[in-house]
BAKOL-351914 format. One record per residue: x, y, z of N, C-alpha, C, O in turn. Coordinates in steps of 0.1 Angstrom, whole numbers. Layout:
<rs>
R    nX    nY    nZ   caX   caY   caZ    cX    cY    cZ    oX    oY    oZ
R     X     Y     Z     X     Y     Z     X     Y     Z     X     Y     Z
...
</rs>
This chain:
<rs>
R    nX    nY    nZ   caX   caY   caZ    cX    cY    cZ    oX    oY    oZ
R   325   260   -18   306   255   -17   303   263   -25   311   272   -29
R   290   262   -31   283   264   -38   273   276   -32   267   277   -22
R   273   285   -43   268   299   -37   248   298   -35   241   293   -43
R   243   304   -26   232   302   -23   228   309   -38   217   305   -42
R   234   317   -45   225   324   -57   223   314   -67   214   314   -76
R   235   304   -66   235   293   -77   225   285   -75   219   280   -84
R   223   283   -60   214   272   -62   201   278   -63   193   271   -68
R   197   291   -60   185   293   -68   182   294   -80   171   295   -84
R   193   295   -87   189   295  -101   187   278  -106   192   268  -104
R   176   282  -114   170   268  -115   172   266  -134   167   273  -143
R   180   256  -134   185   248  -147   170   250  -157   159   251  -154
R   175   250  -167   160   255  -178   158   235  -180   166   227  -177
R   148   232  -184   136   217  -185   145   216  -196   149   224  -205
R   149   203  -196   155   194  -208   146   189  -217   135   186  -212
R   148   186  -231   134   179  -242   131   171  -234   139   166  -227
R   118   168  -234   111   158  -231   113   145  -232   117   144  -244
R   112   135  -226   117   121  -231   107   114  -237    96   117  -233
R   110   102  -250   102   104  -259    86    95  -252    74    97  -256
R    92    83  -239    83    74  -235    87    82  -218    96    89  -214
R    75    75  -210    75    79  -199    84    73  -186    82    61  -184
R    92    78  -178    98    70  -169    93    77  -157    85    86  -155
R   104    65  -144    95    72  -132   112    73  -124   121    64  -124
R   112    87  -117   119    91  -109   120    82  -101   108    80   -97
R   131    71   -92   127    64   -84   132    65   -72   133    55   -65
R   134    77   -70   140    81   -57   143    94   -55   153    99   -59
R   132   103   -45   137   118   -42   131   120   -29   123   112   -23
R   136   132   -25   134   135   -12   126   153   -15   134   162   -16
R   112   156   -15   108   162   -22   104   176   -10   102   188   -12
R   104   169     1   106   175    16   117   180    18   118   186    29
R   128   180    12   136   186    14   141   199    13   144   200     1
R   144   209    18   149   225    10   165   223    13   169   218    23
R   172   227     2   186   231     6   190   242     6   184   250    -2
R   198   246    14   204   261    18   193   270    18   184   270    26
R   194   281     8   187   287     2   177   288    -9   172   299   -14
R   175   276   -13   163   270   -26   155   272   -21   153   270    -9
R   144   278   -31   131   283   -28   120   272   -20   118   263   -27
R   114   272    -9   105   257    -9    97   253   -20    90   259   -29
R    98   238   -18    90   237   -30    76   235   -30    71   230   -21
R    71   237   -40    55   237   -44    51   220   -50    53   219   -62
R    48   211   -45    43   200   -46    40   199   -62    46   195   -71
R    26   204   -61    22   203   -75    27   207   -84    23   202   -95
R    39   218   -85    45   225   -96    56   214   -97    62   214  -107
R    59   207   -90    75   197   -93    67   187   -98    71   180  -107
R    56   183   -94    47   169  -104    46   175  -117    53   170  -126
R    37   187  -121    39   189  -131    49   194  -139    46   193  -151
R    57   199  -138    73   197  -145    78   187  -148    81   186  -160
R    80   176  -139    83   169  -141    73   160  -155    76   160  -166
R    63   155  -150    55   151  -161    57   156  -173    57   148  -182
R    60   171  -174    57   179  -188    71   177  -195    75   184  -204
R    81   165  -189    87   163  -194    91   144  -197   101   138  -200
R    79   139  -195    82   125  -195    86   116  -179    89   104  -177
R    84   127  -172    87   120  -158    75   117  -150    76   121  -138
R    68   113  -152    48   110  -151    50   105  -136    41   110  -128
R    59    96  -129    57    89  -118    67    92  -108    77    96  -114
R    69    91   -94    78    97   -85    80    87   -71    71    87   -63
R    86    83   -70    89    76   -57    92    83   -43   103    81   -37
R    83    92   -38    90   103   -23    96    92   -14    89    82   -11
R   111    94    -9   115    88    -1   119    97    13   127   106    14
R   111    91    23   110   100    40   119    89    43   117    77    41
R   131    97    51   144    91    55   147    90    69   154    82    74
R   138   100    77   136   103    91   124   101    95   116   101    86
R   121   100   110   106   103   113    95   111   106    84   108   101
R   104   125   107    94   134   102    92   136    85    81   139    80
R   101   134    80    99   136    66    88   119    64    77   120    59
R    94   106    70    81   100    66    69   102    71    59    99    64
R    68   108    82    51   112    84    46   126    74    35   130    72
R    57   131    68    52   139    59    50   132    44    41   135    36
R    58   123    43    55   112    31    44   103    30    38    99    20
R    41   103    40    25    95    39    16   105    41     5   102    36
R    16   113    45     4   129    47     3   128    32    -8   126    29
R    13   130    21     9   136     8     5   124    -5     4   127   -17
R     5   113     2     4   105   -13    -7   105   -20    -8   105   -32
R   -21   104    -7   -33   102   -11   -38   116   -23   -48   116   -31
R   -29   127   -22   -36   143   -27   -25   142   -37   -23   153   -42
R   -16   131   -44    -9   129   -54    -5   118   -59     6   113   -56
R   -16   115   -69   -15    97   -76     0   100   -81     5    89   -79
R     8   108   -85    20   105   -94    29    98   -82    37    90   -86
R    30   101   -69    38    97   -62    33    85   -56    21    82   -52
R    43    78   -56    44    61   -40    56    66   -33    66    72   -36
R    50    61   -23    60    63    -9    71    54    -5    70    42    -5
R    83    60    -1    90    49    10    94    53    22    94    66    24
R    97    45    31    97    50    43   111    42    52   113    30    52
R   117    52    60   131    42    66   136    51    76   132    62    77
R   148    44    83   152    52    94   167    53    86   173    43    84
R   171    65    83   183    62    72   195    61    81   194    66    93
R   204    56    78   212    46    84   225    61    93   232    60   103
R   224    72    85   232    81    95   221    88   107   226    95   116
R   208    84   106   198    86   116   197    75   132   192    77   143
R   203    65   125   203    53   134   211    54   147   206    50   158
R   225    59   145   233    58   159   226    71   170   225    68   182
R   223    82   167   216    90   174   200    84   177   196    93   184
R   191    77   176   183    69   181   190    59   190   184    58   201
R   200    51   189   207    41   202   208    49   206   200    49   215
R   218    60   207   225    66   215   207    76   228   210    81   239
R   196    76   223   189    84   229   179    74   236   171    78   244
R   182    60   231   178    49   234   161    44   232   153    37   240
R   159    49   218   146    48   208   146    43   195   137    45   187
R   156    37   194   158    32   180   145    22   175   137    23   166
R   146    11   186   137     2   181   123    11   178   119    12   166
R   115    16   189   104    28   187   104    33   177    93    35   170
R   118    39   172   114    45   155   113    37   144   107    40   134
R   119    26   147   118    14   137   104    12   135   100    13   123
R    95     7   146    83     4   147    72    13   140    62     9   134
R    78    28   145    70    37   137    73    39   124    66    46   117
R    80    35   120    81    32   103    76    23   101    70    24    91
R    75    11   106    62    -1   104    51     3   104    43    -1    96
R    48    11   114    30    14   113    30    25    99    18    26    95
R    38    32    92    35    41    86    34    36    72    27    40    63
R    46    22    71    47    16    59    32    11    56    29    10    45
R    26     8    65    11    -1    63     3    12    50    -5     7    42
R     5    21    51    -1    29    45    -2    24    26     9    25    21
R   -11    21    20   -10    13     6    -2    20    -4     1    14   -14
R     1    35    -1     6    41   -14    25    38   -10    34    42   -17
R    26    33     3    40    32     9    45    16    -3    42     5    -1
R    50    20   -11    54     6   -17    73     4   -10    76    -8   -10
R    81    11    -7    92    12    -1    97     8    14    92    15    23
R   104     1    17   108     2    29   129    10    26   139     4    22
R   128    21    29   141    27    23   137    40    23   126    44    21
R   150    49    25   164    44    23   170    36    36   169    42    47
R   175    24    35   180    22    48   196    16    44   201    18    32
R   205    10    54   218     8    48   229    10    58   229     7    70
R   240    16    50   250    17    57   256    27    51   255    29    39
R   265    36    60   270    50    56   283    49    58   280    60    62
R   296    46    59   306    49    69   313    64    65   323    69    70
R   306    69    56   316    82    52   313    93    63   322   101    67
R   298    94    69   296   106    79   295    97    91   301   102   101
R   290    86    93   293    82   105   303    70   107   306    60   101
R   310    77   121   323    69   126   321    58   130   310    54   132
R   331    50   133   330    36   135   323    32   150   321    20   153
R   319    40   158   314    40   169   299    42   164   291    37   173
R   292    47   155   275    43   150   274    28   142   263    25   138
R   286    19   141   286    10   128   275     4   134   264     5   129
R   277    -4   146   266   -11   152   254    -8   151   247   -16   144
R   250     2   155   234    10   153   234     5   136   227    -4   135
R   241    10   124   237    10   116   232    -5   113   221    -7   109
R   243   -15   116   240   -30   112   230   -34   116   226   -44   110
R   219   -28   127   208   -37   137   197   -28   129   188   -34   123
R   197   -14   128   191   -11   121   187   -14   105   176   -13   102
R   199   -18    95   193   -23    87   192   -37    84   189   -40    72
R   194   -44    93   188   -60    91   174   -58   100   166   -67   100
R   173   -50   106   158   -48   109   147   -46   100   135   -51   101
R   154   -34    88   143   -28    76   140   -40    69   129   -45    67
R   157   -46    66   155   -58    53   143   -71    62   138   -80    55
R   141   -70    75   129   -86    79   118   -73    76   108   -78    70
R   118   -63    78   102   -56    77    95   -51    61    85   -47    56
R   111   -54    57   106   -54    38    98   -68    37    86   -69    36
R   104   -75    37   102   -86    39    88   -92    41    82  -100    34
R    85   -85    59    71   -91    61    61   -84    56    50   -90    55
R    62   -71    51    50   -67    43    51   -71    31    40   -67    25
R    57   -76    23    59   -76    10    63   -63     0    59   -62   -11
R    73   -53     6    75   -39     3    91   -42    -4    99   -50     1
R    94   -37   -15   106   -36   -20   114   -30    -6   109   -28     5
R   131   -27   -11   139   -25    -2   147   -14    -8   149   -16   -20
R   150    -5    -5   159     7   -10   170     7    -2   169     9    10
R   181     5    -7   192     1     4   205    18    -2   209    19   -13
R   209    25     7   217    37     9   232    28    11   234    18    19
R   241    31     3   253    25     5   265    34     1   269    37   -11
R   270    37    12   285    48    11   292    40    16   289    35    27
R   304    38     8   318    36    15   316    23    24   324    19    33
R   307    18    22   302     3    29   298   -11    21   291   -20    25
R   305   -11     7   300   -21    -4   301   -39     3   293   -47     1
R   310   -41     8   313   -53    10   303   -55    23   301   -67    23
R   298   -49    30   292   -52    43   277   -51    43   269   -57    50
R   276   -42    30   263   -44    20   257   -56    17   248   -63    22
R   264   -59    10   266   -73     1   265   -86    12   257   -96    11
R   274   -83    24   271   -95    32   261   -96    42   257  -107    47
R   254   -79    45   245   -81    54   233   -89    46   227   -99    51
R   230   -82    34   219   -87    29   220  -104    23   209  -110    20
R   230  -109    21   230  -123    19   228  -130    37   223  -142    39
R   230  -124    44   232  -135    56   214  -135    59   207  -145    62
R   208  -120    57   195  -117    61   186  -126    51   178  -134    55
R   189  -124    38   181  -131    27   178  -116    25   174  -109    34
R   180  -114    14   172  -100     5   156  -101     3   151  -112     0
R   152   -91     4   138   -88    -1   136   -94   -18   147   -91   -24
R   127  -100   -27   125  -104   -39   128   -95   -43   138   -96   -51
R   122   -79   -42   127   -67   -48   139   -56   -39   138   -48   -30
R   146   -59   -45   162   -53   -34   163   -40   -50   163   -41   -62
R   163   -31   -43   171   -18   -48   183    -9   -46   182     0   -38
R   194   -11   -51   214    -1   -48   210    13   -54   214    18   -65
R   201    20   -45   199    32   -46   209    38   -48   218    35   -40
R   211    49   -58   223    60   -62   236    50   -65   247    55   -66
R   234    36   -67   245    27   -73   259    33   -70   261    44   -76
R   268    28   -64   281    38   -65   293    28   -64   304    31   -60
R   289    12   -68   299     5   -69   304     3   -84   298     8   -94
R   318    -7   -83   326   -10   -96   318   -20  -106   306   -19  -106
R   322   -28  -114   319   -37  -124   317   -43  -116   305   -45  -112
R   325   -47  -111   323   -62  -101   312   -66   -93   304   -76   -92
R   315   -49   -86   297   -50   -76   286   -51   -81   277   -56   -75
R   285   -47   -97   274   -45  -104   270   -57  -111   258   -59  -114
R   282   -66  -112   275   -83  -116   274   -82  -104   269   -71  -103
R   274   -87   -93   273   -98   -80   258   -94   -79   249  -103   -79
R   253   -81   -78   243   -76   -77   232   -79   -89   220   -78   -86
R   235   -83  -105   230   -81  -110   226  -102  -110   217  -108  -116
R   236  -107  -103   237  -124  -100   227  -125   -93   220  -135   -95
R   225  -117   -84   217  -122   -68   201  -116   -73   190  -118   -67
R   202  -108   -84   187  -104   -86   182   -90   -85   171   -86   -89
R   196   -81   -75   192   -68   -75   189   -60   -89   192   -63  -100
R   182   -49   -84   181   -39   -94   193   -23   -87   196   -20   -75
R   197   -18   -99   205    -8   -98   200     7  -103   201    10  -115
R   196    14   -94   193    27   -97   205    36  -100   215    36   -92
R   204    42  -109   218    56  -113   210    71  -111   199    74  -114
R   219    78  -104   214    91  -104   223   103  -114   229   100  -125
R   222   112  -109   231   121  -121   244   117  -117   253   118  -125
R   247   114  -105   264   110  -105   270   103  -115   282   102  -115
R   262    96  -126   264    89  -136   270    98  -150   278    92  -158
R   266   110  -152   273   123  -156   282   127  -157   286   131  -167
R   287   126  -145   298   136  -136   310   131  -145   310   119  -149
R   322   140  -150   329   133  -157   340   123  -153   347   114  -159
R   340   128  -139   350   120  -129   346   106  -130   354    97  -126
R   332   101  -136   326    91  -127   330    79  -142   320    72  -146
R   344    77  -149   342    66  -156   339    55  -150   334    47  -157
R   340    51  -139   339    37  -132   328    36  -132   323    26  -138
R   318    46  -124   307    44  -127   298    39  -139   289    31  -137
R   303    45  -153   298    44  -163   299    26  -168   291    19  -173
R   314    23  -166   319    10  -168   311     2  -157   312   -10  -160
R   302     3  -143   295    -1  -141   280    -4  -145   273   -14  -144
R   276     9  -152   263     8  -155   260     2  -169   248     0  -174
R   278    -1  -179   278    -8  -192   275   -24  -191   272   -30  -201
R   276   -30  -179   280   -42  -175   263   -44  -170   260   -56  -169
R   254   -36  -168   242   -36  -163   227   -42  -174   219   -38  -182
R   230   -54  -168   213   -58  -184   204   -43  -182   205   -35  -173
R   196   -43  -190   184   -33  -192   178   -36  -181   176   -27  -172
R   172   -51  -180   160   -55  -167   164   -53  -153   157   -56  -144
R   175   -48  -150   179   -46  -133   181   -28  -137   185   -24  -126
R   181   -19  -145   183    -6  -141   169    -2  -139   159    -7  -144
R   172    15  -130   161    27  -126   169    35  -131   179    35  -138
R   162    46  -124   169    59  -125   161    68  -118   149    70  -118
R   173    76  -108   164    84   -99   174    99   -99   185   101  -104
R   168   104   -92   176   119   -87   181   121   -79   191   128   -78
R   173   113   -66   178   119   -55   182   134   -50   192   138   -44
R   171   139   -54   166   153   -52   162   156   -40   153   150   -34
R   172   169   -34   175   179   -42   188   180   -45   192   189   -52
R   195   169   -42   210   166   -45   213   158   -57   204   150   -62
R   224   158   -62   236   148   -71   230   153   -86   231   147   -97
R   224   164   -86   223   168  -100   231   170  -113   242   176  -113
R   225   165  -125   235   159  -135   240   171  -139   235   181  -135
R   252   168  -148   261   178  -155   248   179  -166   241   170  -170
R   248   194  -171   257   204  -172   253   212  -158   261   221  -155
R   241   209  -149   239   217  -141   242   214  -120   237   218  -110
R   255   205  -124   262   203  -114   259   212  -105   257   223  -111
R   257   214   -87   258   222   -84   247   231   -79   246   240   -71
R   240   225   -89   224   237   -81   214   227   -79   216   215   -81
R   203   231   -73   195   223   -67   190   212   -79   191   216   -91
R   184   200   -76   180   192   -85   165   187   -79   160   185   -68
R   159   185   -92   145   183   -91   143   170  -102   153   166  -107
R   130   163  -105   129   152  -107   125   155  -124   126   146  -133
R   118   171  -127   123   170  -143   136   172  -152   137   174  -164
R   147   171  -139   159   169  -142   162   155  -151   172   154  -158
R   152   144  -151   158   133  -152   162   128  -166   168   118  -169
R   158   133  -171   156   130  -186   176   134  -189   182   127  -197
R   181   144  -182   197   139  -185   203   129  -185   209   123  -194
R   202   126  -172   206   116  -166   199   100  -173   204    89  -171
R   187   103  -181   181    88  -188   191    88  -200   199    78  -201
R   191   102  -210   203   103  -221   218    98  -219   224    90  -226
R   222   102  -210   233    97  -204   237    84  -207   246    80  -214
R   225    77  -195   226    63  -192   224    56  -208   230    45  -209
R   216    60  -219   213    54  -230   227    55  -239   231    45  -246
R   235    67  -238   245    69  -246   260    56  -240   268    51  -248
R   259    54  -225   271    45  -223   263    30  -224   270    20  -226
R   251    30  -224   246    13  -227   251    14  -243   259     6  -247
R   246    21  -248   249    24  -268   234    14  -272   233     5  -282
R   222    18  -262   209    16  -267   201    31  -268   206    41  -262
R   186    31  -276   179    43  -281   177    45  -267   181    39  -257
R   170    57  -269   164    64  -252   153    59  -252   150    53  -241
R   144    59  -262   129    52  -262   131    34  -254   124    30  -244
R   141    27  -260   144    13  -251   147    14  -240   143     5  -232
R   153    23  -236   157    23  -222   147    30  -212   143    26  -200
R   143    41  -219   127    44  -216   118    35  -210   114    37  -198
R   116    26  -216   105    10  -220   113     5  -210   105     1  -202
R   123     4  -207   129    -8  -195   128     0  -184   129    -7  -173
R   128     9  -182   129    21  -170   114    17  -163   113    13  -151
R   107    19  -170    94    23  -168    88     9  -161    83     6  -150
R    89     3  -170    88   -17  -166    93   -22  -156    87   -29  -148
R   107   -18  -156   114   -23  -143   106   -18  -130   105   -25  -120
R   101    -3  -130    97     6  -117    87     0  -114    85     0  -102
R    74   -11  -124    63   -14  -121    65   -27  -114    59   -33  -106
R    75   -28  -119    79   -47  -114    81   -44  -100    74   -51   -93
R    91   -35   -92    96   -31   -84    85   -22   -76    87   -22   -64
R    75   -16   -80    66    -9   -71    53    -9   -74    45    -2   -67
R    48   -17   -83    35   -18   -83    27   -11   -92    35    -5   -99
R    17    -8   -94    12     1  -104     7    16   -94     3    16   -82
R    10    28  -103     6    40   -95   -12    38   -91   -18    47   -85
</rs>
């Protein structure tokens, strides 16, 4: 287990990117263990200093969704996403208020700087078989909401690849659908590209054990790629185990460029253009 002392150690800032990119998925409201409380102004400034000048803040329960909407107007670098995370759905179903929770997400999503319904999807790692029906129902409702509001959809997929693809096909995926923290193999990457989805890669693609993930990245065209931190989690190598933050995106971008055998500026340009295509202008 990572110690609180190590979590509190902040990695040094990497070399700035030559062109600005977007961290398209982070949780700036979440504090990990004994890590210091996040100063939002500082987070934004540190990211901008290394070429990460736009961020998509994701609120994935009612509390974090409300917080997300509350900070968007004061921080022009931020756009927002709101949803009930798949791991939250069974609890709401048990309490009898899942529909009410999703209705509140729908109301929050009408803020003009909320551009994402997400993260929604399926997680069979943390939720057992008894929670599957609630997750499926919630996922389908979020898909419908993204289409109703004309917003992008960010999909959480953990140990649920087949059902994710099946439900997206059955419901009809929104025009702009993002597989957040992509975790599939080459075959899944090719299928997602065939369907027109975007694949967002996180710090996991830098892990030594993640050859299969790098193989999936290698077959993904530039026009389907996004990058993210999932901060404060999934910190890229060589700082794995410490608290992640948007200023560490350059480490993932450079690792992606190496895998793709493209220049860092070319990849940055694609990542920025793709982000604006998915979320609009900041």
